[in-house]
DODREN-635897 format. One record per residue: residue in three letters; x, y, z of N, C-alpha, C in turn; residue number from 1. Coordinates in steps of 0.1 Angstrom, whole numbers, padded with zeros to 4 digits. Last residue first. Layout:
BEGIN
- ALA;X;Y;Z;X;Y;Z;X;Y;Z;NUM;
...
# end
This chain:
BEGIN
- VAL;-0979;-1720;-0075;-0971;-1713;-0085;-0978;-1714;-0098;194;
- ALA;-0996;-1714;-0044;-0995;-1721;-0057;-0988;-1713;-0067;193;
- ALA;-0978;-1709;-0013;-0986;-1704;-0024;-0985;-1712;-0037;192;
- PRO;-0981;-1731;0015;-0973;-1725;0004;-0982;-1720;-0007;191;
- ALA;-1000;-1719;0043;-0998;-1729;0032;-0990;-1723;0021;190;
- PRO;-0999;-1698;0060;-1001;-1711;0066;-0998;-1722;0055;189;
- ASP;-0979;-1671;0061;-0986;-1679;0051;-0987;-1693;0056;188;
- PRO;-0979;-1640;0079;-0976;-1655;0079;-0985;-1662;0068;187;
- ARG;-0972;-1610;0060;-0981;-1619;0068;-0977;-1633;0068;186;
- LEU;-0956;-1597;0043;-0951;-1599;0056;-0960;-1608;0065;185;
- GLY;-0970;-1595;0019;-0959;-1604;0020;-0953;-1606;0033;184;
- ASP;-0987;-1574;0025;-0993;-1587;0025;-0982;-1598;0026;183;
- LEU;-0970;-1553;0020;-0973;-1556;0034;-0979;-1570;0035;182;
- ALA;-0971;-1553;-0008;-0958;-1555;-0002;-0961;-1560;0013;181;
- ILE;-0998;-1546;-0012;-0993;-1559;-0017;-0980;-1563;-0010;180;
- ARG;-0999;-1521;0000;-1007;-1532;0006;-1002;-1545;0001;179;
- ILE;-0982;-1507;-0018;-0978;-1509;-0004;-0986;-1520;0002;178;
- VAL;-0998;-1508;-0041;-0985;-1515;-0041;-0980;-1517;-0027;177;
- ARG;-1019;-1492;-0033;-1021;-1506;-0036;-1008;-1514;-0036;176;
- ASP;-1006;-1467;-0029;-1012;-1474;-0018;-1015;-1489;-0020;175;
- ARG;-0998;-1462;-0056;-0988;-1464;-0046;-0994;-1471;-0033;174;
- GLN;-1023;-1460;-0068;-1015;-1471;-0072;-1004;-1473;-0061;173;
- SER;-1033;-1437;-0055;-1040;-1450;-0053;-1031;-1462;-0057;172;
- ALA;-1016;-1416;-0062;-1015;-1421;-0049;-1022;-1435;-0047;171;
- ASP;-1001;-1422;-0095;-1011;-1416;-0086;-1010;-1423;-0072;170;
- PRO;-0979;-1431;-0108;-0987;-1421;-0115;-0997;-1414;-0106;169;
- TYR;-0948;-1433;-0088;-0962;-1438;-0091;-0970;-1427;-0099;168;
- ALA;-0915;-1442;-0085;-0924;-1432;-0089;-0938;-1438;-0093;167;
- VAL;-0901;-1459;-0057;-0906;-1459;-0071;-0915;-1448;-0073;166;
- GLY;-0894;-1460;-0031;-0885;-1454;-0040;-0889;-1454;-0055;165;
- ALA;-0912;-1474;-0016;-0913;-1459;-0015;-0904;-1452;-0026;164;
- VAL;-0904;-1500;-0021;-0918;-1495;-0025;-0918;-1480;-0026;163;
- GLY;-0878;-1500;-0010;-0881;-1503;-0024;-0894;-1498;-0029;162;
- MET;-0884;-1493;0016;-0875;-1484;0008;-0877;-1487;-0007;161;
- LEU;-0898;-1516;0024;-0905;-1503;0023;-0897;-1493;0015;160;
- LEU;-0877;-1535;0023;-0889;-1537;0015;-0896;-1523;0013;159;
- ARG;-0860;-1523;0043;-0856;-1524;0029;-0867;-1527;0019;158;
- ILE;-0876;-1526;0065;-0873;-1513;0061;-0868;-1513;0046;157;
- VAL;-0878;-1555;0067;-0890;-1547;0066;-0887;-1533;0060;156;
- ASP;-0851;-1562;0071;-0859;-1567;0059;-0871;-1558;0056;155;
- ASP;-0846;-1549;0095;-0838;-1546;0084;-0845;-1550;0071;154;
- ILE;-0863;-1563;0112;-0866;-1549;0109;-0858;-1545;0097;153;
- GLY;-0867;-1596;0098;-0862;-1587;0108;-0865;-1573;0104;152;
- VAL;-0886;-1626;0094;-0882;-1613;0089;-0877;-1605;0101;151;
- ASP;-0898;-1650;0102;-0885;-1651;0095;-0880;-1637;0090;150;
- SER;-0924;-1649;0111;-0913;-1649;0121;-0899;-1648;0115;149;
- ARG;-0949;-1627;0097;-0941;-1639;0097;-0928;-1637;0105;148;
- VAL;-0973;-1612;0118;-0962;-1610;0109;-0953;-1623;0109;147;
- ALA;-0992;-1619;0136;-0996;-1611;0125;-0985;-1609;0114;146;
- GLY;-0986;-1632;0160;-0989;-1640;0148;-0993;-1632;0136;145;
- ALA;-0978;-1618;0181;-0993;-1619;0179;-0997;-1628;0167;144;
- GLY;-0951;-1617;0177;-0956;-1625;0188;-0971;-1627;0187;143;
- GLN;-0951;-1600;0155;-0947;-1614;0153;-0952;-1622;0164;142;
- ALA;-0958;-1576;0168;-0967;-1582;0157;-0963;-1596;0154;141;
- ARG;-0937;-1574;0186;-0951;-1575;0191;-0960;-1581;0180;140;
- ALA;-0916;-1570;0168;-0916;-1581;0177;-0930;-1584;0183;139;
- LEU;-0924;-1546;0155;-0923;-1558;0148;-0923;-1570;0157;138;
- LEU;-0922;-1529;0177;-0935;-1530;0171;-0935;-1543;0162;137;
- PRO;-0894;-1530;0183;-0904;-1535;0193;-0918;-1537;0187;136;
- GLU;-0883;-1520;0158;-0881;-1533;0163;-0891;-1538;0173;135;
- GLY;-0887;-1493;0152;-0896;-1503;0147;-0895;-1517;0152;134;
- ALA;-0868;-1478;0166;-0882;-1475;0168;-0891;-1486;0163;133;
- ASP;-0844;-1490;0157;-0847;-1491;0171;-0862;-1488;0174;132;
- PHE;-0845;-1482;0130;-0846;-1496;0133;-0850;-1498;0148;131;
- LEU;-0842;-1454;0133;-0854;-1460;0127;-0856;-1474;0130;130;
- VAL;-0817;-1453;0145;-0828;-1447;0152;-0841;-1453;0146;129;
- GLY;-0801;-1463;0124;-0802;-1470;0137;-0814;-1466;0145;128;
- ARG;-0804;-1442;0106;-0809;-1455;0102;-0810;-1463;0115;127;
- CYS;-0792;-1420;0118;-0807;-1420;0117;-0812;-1434;0113;126;
- SER;-0765;-1423;0114;-0771;-1426;0128;-0786;-1426;0127;125;
- ALA;-0763;-1415;0088;-0759;-1428;0091;-0765;-1432;0105;124;
- LEU;-0770;-1388;0089;-0779;-1397;0082;-0776;-1412;0085;123;
- LEU;-0748;-1378;0103;-0762;-1377;0109;-0771;-1387;0102;122;
- PRO;-0726;-1382;0086;-0727;-1389;0099;-0741;-1389;0105;121;
- SER;-0729;-1388;0052;-0733;-1379;0063;-0734;-1387;0076;120;
- ASP;-0723;-1401;0029;-0715;-1403;0040;-0718;-1394;0052;119;
- ARG;-0739;-1393;0007;-0743;-1405;0015;-0734;-1408;0027;118;
- THR;-0747;-1359;0004;-0737;-1370;0002;-0741;-1381;0011;117;
- LEU;-0779;-1348;-0007;-0769;-1350;0003;-0759;-1360;-0002;116;
- GLY;-0801;-1346;-0024;-0793;-1334;-0022;-0781;-1336;-0012;115;
- GLU;-0814;-1369;-0023;-0809;-1365;-0036;-0799;-1353;-0034;114;
- LEU;-0825;-1372;0002;-0812;-1377;0000;-0806;-1374;-0014;113;
- LEU;-0851;-1361;-0001;-0840;-1353;0007;-0826;-1358;0004;112;
- VAL;-0864;-1380;-0015;-0863;-1367;-0021;-0851;-1359;-0014;111;
- LYS;-0862;-1401;0003;-0857;-1403;-0011;-0854;-1389;-0017;110;
- LYS;-0876;-1392;0025;-0861;-1394;0025;-0855;-1395;0012;109;
- THR;-0902;-1393;0015;-0896;-1380;0018;-0881;-1381;0018;108;
- ALA;-0904;-1420;0015;-0906;-1413;0002;-0900;-1399;0004;107;
- LEU;-0900;-1426;0042;-0890;-1430;0032;-0892;-1423;0019;106;
- TYR;-0924;-1415;0052;-0911;-1409;0056;-0900;-1413;0046;105;
- ASP;-0943;-1432;0041;-0943;-1418;0038;-0930;-1411;0041;104;
- THR;-0934;-1455;0054;-0934;-1454;0039;-0934;-1440;0035;103;
- VAL;-0939;-1449;0080;-0925;-1451;0076;-0924;-1450;0061;102;
- ARG;-0967;-1449;0080;-0960;-1436;0082;-0945;-1437;0078;101;
- GLU;-0971;-1476;0075;-0977;-1466;0066;-0969;-1453;0068;100;
- LEU;-0959;-1487;0098;-0954;-1490;0084;-0959;-1480;0074;99;
- TRP;-0976;-1479;0118;-0963;-1474;0118;-0957;-1476;0104;98;
- THR;-0999;-1494;0111;-1000;-1479;0112;-0986;-1473;0111;97;
- ALA;-0989;-1520;0114;-0994;-1516;0101;-0994;-1500;0101;96;
- PHE;-0983;-1520;0142;-0973;-1523;0132;-0977;-1517;0119;95;
- ALA;-1009;-1516;0153;-0998;-1507;0156;-0987;-1508;0146;94;
- LEU;-1023;-1538;0144;-1027;-1524;0140;-1016;-1515;0142;93;
- ALA;-1009;-1559;0157;-1010;-1558;0142;-1014;-1544;0137;92;
- ALA;-1012;-1552;0185;-0999;-1554;0178;-1000;-1552;0163;91;
- PRO;-1033;-1525;0196;-1032;-1539;0192;-1020;-1541;0183;90;
- GLU;-1015;-1499;0214;-1024;-1504;0204;-1023;-1519;0202;89;
- ASP;-0994;-1491;0230;-1005;-1497;0237;-1016;-1502;0227;88;
- GLY;-0975;-1480;0212;-0971;-1491;0221;-0983;-1498;0228;87;
- LEU;-0978;-1458;0197;-0985;-1470;0193;-0983;-1482;0202;86;
- ARG;-0961;-1439;0206;-0975;-1437;0209;-0983;-1450;0206;85;
- GLN;-0937;-1448;0196;-0939;-1448;0210;-0953;-1447;0214;84;
- ALA;-0941;-1444;0168;-0938;-1458;0173;-0941;-1459;0188;83;
- LEU;-0943;-1416;0168;-0955;-1425;0165;-0953;-1439;0170;82;
- ALA;-0917;-1409;0173;-0927;-1406;0183;-0940;-1414;0181;81;
- THR;-0905;-1418;0150;-0901;-1425;0163;-0912;-1422;0173;80;
- VAL;-0916;-1400;0131;-0918;-1415;0130;-0915;-1422;0143;79;
- GLU;-0908;-1375;0141;-0923;-1378;0140;-0925;-1394;0139;78;
- VAL;-0881;-1377;0138;-0886;-1375;0151;-0901;-1379;0151;77;
- LEU;-0879;-1379;0110;-0876;-1391;0118;-0881;-1389;0132;76;
- GLU;-0884;-1352;0103;-0894;-1363;0099;-0891;-1376;0107;75;
- GLY;-0861;-1341;0114;-0874;-1337;0119;-0885;-1347;0115;74;
- LEU;-0842;-1352;0097;-0842;-1356;0111;-0855;-1352;0117;73;
- TYR;-0848;-1338;0073;-0849;-1353;0074;-0850;-1358;0088;72;
- ALA;-0842;-1313;0081;-0856;-1316;0077;-0858;-1331;0078;71;
- LEU;-0814;-1316;0085;-0823;-1314;0097;-0838;-1316;0094;70;
- GLU;-0805;-1321;0059;-0803;-1331;0070;-0813;-1329;0081;69;
- ILE;-0814;-1297;0046;-0819;-1310;0042;-0817;-1320;0053;68;
- LEU;-0798;-1278;0060;-0812;-1277;0061;-0819;-1291;0057;67;
- ALA;-0772;-1287;0052;-0776;-1286;0066;-0791;-1286;0068;66;
- ASP;-0774;-1283;0024;-0773;-1297;0030;-0776;-1297;0045;65;
- ARG;-0774;-1256;0022;-0786;-1263;0018;-0786;-1277;0024;64;
- THR;-0759;-1240;0051;-0759;-1246;0038;-0772;-1253;0035;63;
- PRO;-0766;-1229;0076;-0756;-1222;0067;-0755;-1228;0053;62;
- PHE;-0793;-1225;0092;-0788;-1235;0083;-0779;-1229;0073;61;
- ASN;-0796;-1202;0108;-0800;-1215;0113;-0794;-1226;0105;60;
- ARG;-0788;-1182;0091;-0783;-1182;0105;-0785;-1196;0111;59;
- TYR;-0804;-1187;0068;-0790;-1189;0068;-0783;-1189;0081;58;
- LEU;-0830;-1179;0078;-0827;-1193;0073;-0812;-1196;0073;57;
- THR;-0825;-1152;0083;-0828;-1161;0094;-0826;-1176;0090;56;
- GLY;-0821;-1143;0057;-0810;-1142;0067;-0813;-1151;0079;55;
- ILE;-0847;-1145;0046;-0836;-1154;0042;-0824;-1154;0051;54;
- GLY;-0872;-1142;0072;-0864;-1137;0061;-0853;-1147;0058;53;
- VAL;-0902;-1161;0077;-0890;-1155;0082;-0882;-1150;0069;52;
- GLY;-0923;-1178;0071;-0926;-1165;0077;-0914;-1158;0082;51;
- ALA;-0920;-1202;0058;-0918;-1202;0073;-0922;-1189;0079;50;
- ARG;-0923;-1193;0032;-0933;-1202;0037;-0932;-1203;0053;49;
- LYS;-0899;-1178;0030;-0912;-1172;0029;-0923;-1180;0035;48;
- ALA;-0880;-1199;0032;-0880;-1188;0042;-0894;-1181;0042;47;
- ILE;-0887;-1213;0009;-0888;-1220;0022;-0889;-1209;0033;46;
- ASP;-0882;-1194;-0011;-0895;-1199;-0009;-0897;-1206;0005;45;
- GLU;-0854;-1192;-0007;-0862;-1180;-0005;-0877;-1184;-0003;44;
- LEU;-0846;-1217;-0016;-0844;-1214;-0001;-0853;-1202;0002;43;
- SER;-0865;-1236;-0038;-0859;-1224;-0035;-0858;-1221;-0020;42;
- ALA;-0857;-1270;-0043;-0867;-1260;-0039;-0859;-1248;-0035;41;
- ASP;-0842;-1292;-0050;-0838;-1279;-0056;-0848;-1268;-0053;40;
- VAL;-0853;-1314;-0040;-0842;-1308;-0032;-0838;-1295;-0038;39;
- GLY;-0889;-1310;-0046;-0876;-1317;-0047;-0865;-1309;-0040;38;
- ARG;-0913;-1298;-0043;-0905;-1294;-0054;-0892;-1301;-0055;37;
- GLU;-0927;-1311;-0021;-0934;-1306;-0033;-0926;-1304;-0045;36;
- ALA;-0907;-1318;-0003;-0916;-1328;-0008;-0924;-1324;-0020;35;
- PHE;-0895;-1293;0000;-0887;-1304;-0006;-0896;-1315;-0011;34;
- GLU;-0917;-1280;0013;-0911;-1275;0000;-0903;-1286;-0007;33;
- GLN;-0920;-1295;0037;-0931;-1293;0027;-0926;-1289;0013;32;
- ALA;-0895;-1292;0048;-0900;-1306;0046;-0911;-1305;0035;31;
- ALA;-0894;-1264;0051;-0884;-1271;0042;-0889;-1285;0039;30;
- ALA;-0914;-1259;0070;-0915;-1254;0056;-0906;-1261;0046;29;
- ARG;-0903;-1273;0092;-0916;-1277;0086;-0917;-1272;0072;28;
- LEU;-0879;-1258;0095;-0879;-1272;0093;-0892;-1277;0087;27;
- LEU;-0889;-1232;0100;-0881;-1235;0088;-0880;-1250;0085;26;
- ALA;-0902;-1236;0124;-0910;-1232;0113;-0902;-1235;0100;25;
- ASP;-0880;-1242;0140;-0890;-1252;0138;-0899;-1249;0126;24;
- PHE;-0866;-1217;0139;-0860;-1230;0135;-0870;-1240;0132;23;
- ASN;-0885;-1200;0150;-0881;-1198;0137;-0875;-1211;0131;22;
- ARG;-0886;-1211;0176;-0898;-1210;0168;-0895;-1209;0153;21;
- ARG;-0860;-1206;0184;-0865;-1220;0183;-0877;-1221;0175;20;
- ALA;-0859;-1179;0185;-0851;-1185;0176;-0855;-1200;0173;19;
- ASP;-0876;-1175;0207;-0880;-1170;0194;-0872;-1176;0182;18;
- ALA;-0862;-1188;0228;-0875;-1192;0224;-0879;-1187;0210;17;
- ARG;-0827;-1197;0225;-0838;-1186;0227;-0851;-1191;0221;16;
- ALA;-0811;-1219;0216;-0816;-1218;0230;-0828;-1208;0232;15;
- PRO;-0817;-1238;0185;-0812;-1227;0193;-0818;-1226;0207;14;
- ARG;-0810;-1273;0180;-0820;-1262;0181;-0813;-1250;0189;13;
- ARG;-0793;-1294;0181;-0791;-1285;0170;-0801;-1272;0171;12;
- GLU;-0802;-1311;0201;-0788;-1306;0201;-0785;-1295;0191;11;
- GLU;-0827;-1318;0192;-0826;-1308;0203;-0812;-1303;0204;10;
- LEU;-0820;-1338;0174;-0826;-1326;0169;-0824;-1315;0179;9;
- MET;-0811;-1358;0191;-0802;-1353;0181;-0807;-1340;0175;8;
- GLN;-0834;-1362;0207;-0821;-1357;0213;-0812;-1351;0203;7;
- GLU;-0851;-1372;0188;-0854;-1360;0194;-0842;-1353;0201;6;
- ALA;-0838;-1396;0183;-0840;-1387;0172;-0843;-1373;0178;5;
- ARG;-0841;-1409;0207;-0827;-1405;0203;-0828;-1395;0192;4;
- SER;-0869;-1396;0225;-0862;-1405;0216;-0849;-1400;0213;3;
- VAL;-0879;-1393;0258;-0874;-1386;0246;-0866;-1396;0238;2;
- MET;-0909;-1402;0274;-0896;-1406;0271;-0891;-1399;0258;1;
# end
């Protein structure tokens, strides 16, 4: 089954096979460069990393914002594809695995959004795609008693956005904070002592 994110990306891919390979290589290179160097990463370095010339980059992505948007969408495709693949896994494991990937995605999104205007129609529609991908996993985890029943997917994504949006001195602290945040989603049989 093709996700809505995949359809959105497919609409922007060139028709010729060689042009599609270049397009995909540029998206992968852009995601890596933006993650490593921020949105001010050199377009020349992105083209070089993709193994293409700068003219090929500009033919596919006439502006930096166009490249940022589609790199963001490429990440979203991976997140939604993972949600589909996790459909047969145990509910709690599937939800936790997806949340870890979403947190990585949101950290990337933070970097990418620094270079975009917030009124991008593409980015607005991506939010719905993310919610649609996570809702079934959340419902399954709630049905299995692994996640508290009083949260919705919007709550979960906002929690993860807050965690992903913070700068951490190292990956171990980031992972620890994520685990603490996810613990807050578990059902609590007794009120916590204050």
